N, C-alpha and C positions, 0 to 999 in steps of 0.2 A: 658508665656499666660495670668499665670491667673495673672502677676502684671498687664498686658495691661487690662487686666477686671478693676484691681482695680483703674484704673488712672482716678484722675477727671478729665473726661470731656465725651463732647456730642460723644452719642455715633456712628455719621455718620462722625466723625472724626478719630475716634479708627479704623473704619473700613475699609481701606484699607492695616494700618498696621497688623489688623486682618488676610486681604489677603494673603502680602508682608510674613509672619509667619509662616504663615500655609502653605504657597507657599513649604518656606526652609526646613519646616521639611519634606514636602513628599519628594523632594529630597535627606533630608540626606538620610531617608526610605529607598529609591529608591536604594540608595547609598550600604546601607546595606545589602543589601538583594542578589543586586548586588555579594556582594564581600562574601555571604551566599552561593552563587551556582558556584562560578569562577570557573569555567573546566569543568563544566556539561557536554559540549559536547562530550566531551573522556572520561565521568569518567564511572568506572568497574560499576554492578548492586551495592555495596553495599555504595559507595559512594555517589549514588546520594540520596540512600533512607536516608542518615546520611544529604545529603542536606533540603530533604522534611524534614525532624525532627527541623533540624533550620528553617527553614522556617516559618513552624506551630507555629514555638513559638515565632518570630518575637513579637512583641508589634504593629507591623500593621495592620490596619481594613485588615480585608479579603480580602476587591476587588482590596488591592496593589498587595497583597500576589498569588493571583488566575494564575495570569500570569507566573509569576517566577514556581511556582507548575505545569504550565503544560507544561512548553519548559521541566524540569525535570523527568518528568511523560513519557513524548514523547521519553528521550535518553532510561527510563526505558525500553519502549515498542523494541523502536528502538534494544536493545540489546535481548530484547523478542524474535524479528522475528528472530534475525542473527539467537538462538539458538534452536532457531524451527526449522528453513531453515537448518540446518544442517540435523537436527534429519528427519526431515520431505521427502528428497530431498533423504538422505538413505531410510528411507522405500517406499518410491517411488519407486527405480530402483532396489529393491527385491521383492517386493509385487506381485504376478502372474496377471498382470491385465486381462489374459483370464478364471477365474478363479470367477464368480462371488460371491463367499462364501468371498473367500481371499480378495474379492474389498468391497464390505462392513466390512467385518473386520476394516483393514483401513481408515475403514471413520471413523467409528467408535472410534478406538484410536482417530486418530487428532482430533476430535470436543471434544471429550477427555482431549486430551491435552496442544491442541492449546491458545495458550494464548493471540493474538493475530486479527485483522481480516488478518493480510496475509497467516493463514491458509488458506481461502478460497478458495486460486487459486488452494489450495494442494486437496481441497472439489470439487470443479468443475473440474479437472479432473479424480479425482477416477469417479465422477458420469457419468462421459462422457468413460467412459471405457466399451464400448460395442462393437461387433462382427464388427458392421458395420463400426464405428466410430477406429477402429483399423485397416479397415480392407483402409478408404478412408488416413489414416494417411503414410501408405504402396505407395497407391499412387501417394499422395504428394512426400516422400522423396525416392524411390525407380521407377520411371517412368519417362516419358515427360505427362503426362496427363496434370498437370496445365499447365504449358508453351503452353500444344499443344489448350488446349483452350484460352487462351489470345492471342495466335494467328489468332485460328480461330475466335475469337471475333474482334480483328483490321481488318482482313480479310473484314468480314462482312461490317466494321463500312467505312471501305475504298472503296468497293463495290458499297456499299450505295453513291456513288458520278455519277455512269452507272444506279444503278438501287435505286430507294430510300430506297424500304420496305428493300430491306436488313438487314437496320441496326438492323430490329425487329432481326434478328437473332442471335444478339452479346449479347443481353441479359440474356438471360437462360446460352452462354457460361460464361459469368462474372461470373453469377449467381453460377454458378460451380465451375469453378477457386475458387471465396472467399470461399467456403465452403469448400473446400479440408485444404488451407489454415489455413481455423479461426478451423478444428479440428485439424490440426497437431499443429500449437500456441497452440492449449488447452490441446493435451495430453503431450506436452511437457514443460508446463508451461513457456508460453514464449519461446520457443524455447530453455531454461536452463536446462533442465533436461531430456535428450532422453533414455526412460526406453529400456532396452535392446530388449522386443521384440518388439519395433520399429525401430531399426537399421539396419531393410533387413530380407532379408528371401531368403533363400537356400545357 
């Protein structure tokens, strides 16, 4: 690059060669950065930290390093999410969700230990553990209430073919059905963690 700058020729003539040379340098740097974090998709946290150190130490501009650092950091957060998920799954299943004090302590723990945004779903679930919502979850799981609401709503729509105003009854029925399902999905972390208190009555 320096030899080209010193070459006795007009700058406008050297320009295209500078561009080609710079492009090739960036290609080489990109290849080197790719090699420096090869296999990051399945690497453990220690390996990812080594990758980050190597990327930061590379002679390339920060702008070129950024996407590589982001990819490796995303892998680290994926590992954290999985590790936190196991801990928080176990915590959620063991906490007494009918005891406000126990729930508050669990929320405080998740807030202090959560390392990624994935902890928010546990905070949302715990915050929603009220007597009313627990009852809704039971209605969704242990009774035909949800299916009944849907059935009645559909029948109301069909009845509107004869009595046009009948469809109005479908709206609150669909809302009630949606509320039951939404509460169930919230308290079960998207249906993935079923707390013992929600497994059924009697």
